[in-house]
C-alpha positions in Angstrom: 0.5 3.4 -10.7 1.6 7.0 -10.0 1.3 9.0 -6.8 1.4 12.8 -6.7 2.3 14.8 -3.7 1.4 18.4 -3.2 4.0 21.1 -2.7 3.8 23.3 0.4 1.2 25.6 -1.0 -1.9 23.8 0.3 -2.4 21.6 -2.7 -2.5 24.3 -5.4 0.4 22.7 -7.2 2.0 19.2 -7.2 5.5 17.9 -7.7 6.4 15.3 -10.3 4.6 11.9 -9.9 6.3 9.0 -8.2 5.9 5.5 -9.6 4.8 3.2 -6.8 4.1 -0.1 -8.5 6.5 -2.5 -10.2 4.8 -2.5 -13.6 2.3 -5.4 -13.3 -0.3 -3.8 -11.0 -3.9 -4.7 -11.1 -4.7 -1.8 -8.7 -6.6 -2.4 -5.4 -4.7 0.4 -3.7 -4.8 1.5 -0.1 -2.9 4.1 1.9 -2.2 4.4 5.6 -0.5 7.5 7.1 2.5 6.6 9.3 3.0 10.1 10.5 3.1 13.6 9.0 6.1 12.8 6.7 5.4 9.3 5.3 2.7 6.8 4.3 2.4 3.1 3.5 0.9 2.4 0.2 -0.4 -1.1 -0.7 -1.5 -2.5 -4.0 -1.7 -5.8 -5.9 0.8 -7.0 -8.5 -1.0 -9.9 -10.1 -1.8 -12.2 -7.1 0.7 -10.6 -4.7 -0.2 -8.0 -2.2 2.7 -5.5 -2.1 3.4 -2.4 0.0 6.0 0.3 0.4 6.7 3.4 2.4 6.4 6.7 0.4 8.1 9.7 2.0 6.8 13.3 1.9 9.8 14.3 -0.3 8.8 11.7 -2.9 11.4 9.1 -2.0 10.2 5.5 -1.9 11.4 2.5 0.1 11.9 -1.0 -1.2 8.6 -2.8 -1.7 7.7 -5.7 0.5 5.5 -8.7 -0.3 2.7 -8.8 2.3 1.0 -12.0 1.0 -0.2 -14.0 -1.9 -3.9 -13.7 -2.7 -5.7 -14.0 -6.0 -6.0 -11.6 -8.9 -9.6 -12.5 -9.5 -12.3 -9.9 -8.6 -13.9 -12.4 -6.1 -10.8 -12.0 -3.9 -11.9 -8.4 -3.2 -9.7 -5.5 -2.2 -7.0 -5.9 0.5 -7.4 -3.5 3.3 -4.8 -1.9 5.6 -5.1 0.0 8.8 -2.7 1.4 11.5 -3.1 0.2 15.1 -0.5 1.6 17.4 2.9 0.4 16.1 1.4 -2.2 13.8 0.0 -2.1 10.3 -2.7 -4.7 9.9 -3.5 -6.1 6.5 -6.6 -8.1 5.7 -7.7 -9.8 2.5 -10.0 -12.5 1.3 -8.7 -16.0 0.5 -10.4 -16.7 -2.8 -10.2 -20.5 -2.4 -12.0 -20.9 0.9 -13.5 -17.5 1.2 -11.9 -16.8 4.6 -10.4 -13.5 5.7 -6.7 -13.6 6.2 -4.8 -11.2 8.4 -1.1 -10.2 8.7 0.7 -7.5 10.7 3.9 -5.5 10.3 5.7 -3.5 12.9 6.0 0.1 11.8 9.1 0.6 14.0 10.9 -2.0 11.9 10.3 -0.1 8.6 
């Protein structure tokens, strides 16, 4: 999974793509802005929900494993949103069809 970021010309041109995933992605991507200079990107690698910070200059932080889910389509698409200093992740547990939730402190990133 590649991410492109625009150069400071209003999106007329883009810099080289940055690889976000770790090579086994099944997609299900979400993005939450953490400020004007960085964003959290989440995706699924097999049954794992992963996330990492991507900086405006194209640098990426080490990925984190948010949770285990299921790679089946019935598990849906994990969602992420920012609430104050927290990132809230939500996904469907494919076994019991319940919604699971996890949070991460943005200030600790």
